[in-house]
Structure formats: C-alpha cells, structure tokens
N, C-alpha and C positions, 0 to 999 in steps of 0.2 A: 505495500499498497503504499503510495507517494502520498508526503508532508505535503499541508498545504503551501501554499505561496505563503501569506500570512506570515503564518508559524516559520517556516523558511530564512524569513525578510527579519523577523523580531529574534527568532537562533543568530543568525547573523550580525545583527546592530550590537546583542551581549558580547559577539564574542571581538569584536572590533572595538570595543569600550573594555572590558574587563582584562583581555589576553596579553601576554607579552608576545609582541608579534615585529618579526623584518621588517624592515619599510618594502622588502618585495610582498611579504606574504600578504603584508597590510594592503597594499596593491591595488593584487590579489581579488584577497578580501570584497575589497570598496568595488573592483569590477562588476564579481558574482554579483555584492548588494546592487548595483546598476542597473543589471540585465536585470532579474529578479523584479525590484519594482518597477521597472521596465511591464516587463510579463505582466506584472497585475495589472498594471495601467491597461495593457492592449484587454485583457480578458474582461476588464470592467469595461470597458465604450465598448467591446461585443456585445455585453449583456445589456446594455442598455441601449446600444441600439435595435437590438432584434425584439427586445422589450417595443420600441417606437413602433417600429414596425410591424408587430400583433398589431396594436394600438389601431394602428392605421389602418389596417387590412379587417376589423372588427368596424370601424368608423368610416371602413372606405364614402359610402352614400354622404355620408352627414359632410364630407371633407368633399366630395365632389357638386354639391349644392349651397357649396360656399358663394359667395360673387366674385372673387377676383380668381 
C-alpha cells in the first residue's frame, strides 16, 4: 500500500527539520519535497476540474439557457 502524498510530504518536512543531513542529502530531500508538493497540487487540480466538469454536465441545460 502506497503512503498518501500528504503524509509523505509531512514526513519529509519533519526529516528536513530534524535530521543531520549533508548539503547534498538536504538538496535531494528538498527536490523530492518540491516534486511531491507539485504532484499533490496536480492531483488536487485534477480532482477540482473533474468536479467542475461533472457539475457542468448535470447543469448543461441551465448553462445553455444563459443569455451570453
């Protein structure tokens, strides 16, 4: 079972704050954190747009009746 992205982000942030890392390890962890954050944002955007498209499909007749 894969760990949820938000949990991965939280654990990585905790590691960055508490671990004694070399500069290279810290850079790599920071890159991974940026990647996970972007992936989390992309998934949230995908879910949002799917919800909007679903709403638009349900209300298509009302939207078509708008005067603009």
